[in-house]
C-alpha positions as CSV (number, residue, x, y, z in Angstrom):
1,M,-43.3,-14.7,-3.1
2,V,-44.7,-15.8,0.2
3,A,-44.3,-12.6,2.2
4,P,-47.3,-11.1,1.2
5,I,-49.4,-14.0,1.6
6,V,-48.1,-14.1,5.3
7,A,-48.6,-10.7,5.8
8,G,-52.4,-10.6,4.7
9,A,-52.7,-13.6,6.7
10,L,-51.3,-12.0,9.8
11,T,-53.0,-8.6,9.2
12,P,-56.9,-9.4,8.7
13,N,-57.8,-5.9,10.4
14,D,-54.9,-3.9,9.5
15,T,-54.1,-3.0,13.2
16,Q,-50.9,-1.6,14.5
17,E,-50.4,-4.9,16.7
18,E,-51.0,-7.2,13.8
19,W,-48.2,-5.1,11.8
20,R,-46.0,-5.4,14.6
21,N,-46.2,-9.3,14.7
22,V,-45.4,-8.9,11.0
23,F,-42.3,-7.3,11.9
24,Y,-41.4,-9.8,14.3
25,V,-41.7,-12.7,12.1
26,C,-39.4,-10.9,9.5
27,A,-37.1,-10.3,12.2
28,A,-37.2,-13.9,13.6
29,F,-36.3,-15.0,9.9
30,C,-33.4,-12.3,9.9
31,V,-31.9,-13.7,13.0
32,V,-32.4,-17.3,12.1
33,G,-30.2,-16.5,9.0
34,I,-27.7,-15.0,10.9
35,V,-27.4,-17.6,13.2
36,V,-27.3,-20.3,10.2
37,F,-24.6,-18.2,8.5
38,G,-22.3,-17.9,11.4
39,L,-22.7,-21.5,12.4
40,F,-21.6,-22.9,8.8
41,S,-19.5,-19.8,7.7
42,S,-15.5,-20.2,7.9
43,G,-12.9,-18.0,7.2
44,E,-10.6,-20.3,5.3
45,I,-9.6,-19.8,1.7
46,Q,-11.1,-22.5,-0.9
47,E,-9.1,-24.1,-3.5
48,W,-10.8,-22.2,-6.1
49,A,-10.2,-19.1,-4.7
50,K,-6.4,-19.3,-4.6
51,D,-4.0,-18.0,-7.1
52,R,-2.1,-20.5,-9.3
53,E,1.1,-18.1,-9.5
54,E,2.2,-15.9,-7.0
55,I,2.5,-12.0,-8.3
56,I,5.2,-10.0,-6.6
57,V,4.7,-6.3,-6.6
58,E,7.6,-4.3,-6.1
59,K,7.4,-0.9,-4.4
60,P,9.5,1.9,-6.0
61,A,12.5,3.2,-4.2
62,I,11.9,6.8,-2.8
63,D,15.0,9.3,-2.7
64,T,14.4,10.7,0.9
65,D,16.6,13.9,0.0
66,T,14.4,15.1,-2.9
67,N,11.4,13.2,-2.1
68,T,11.3,11.6,-5.6
69,I,10.6,8.2,-7.0
70,M,13.6,6.3,-8.4
71,M,13.0,3.8,-10.6
72,K,15.2,0.5,-11.1
């Protein structure tokens, strides 16, 4: 909602240099977002994301002579 107002304020004459400044302001906001995310992010699994029970998936056995799947 604020971006068109800021772009309009930065480009009163619609010159290429003014639009370049708009691009720099947008790029600065992106860089600030990246830095904030990088500082506060973590790779730890949160409690709400953990499974309550462990799910075990068994691989079927493969007969190497005939390359067929043998079910148990």
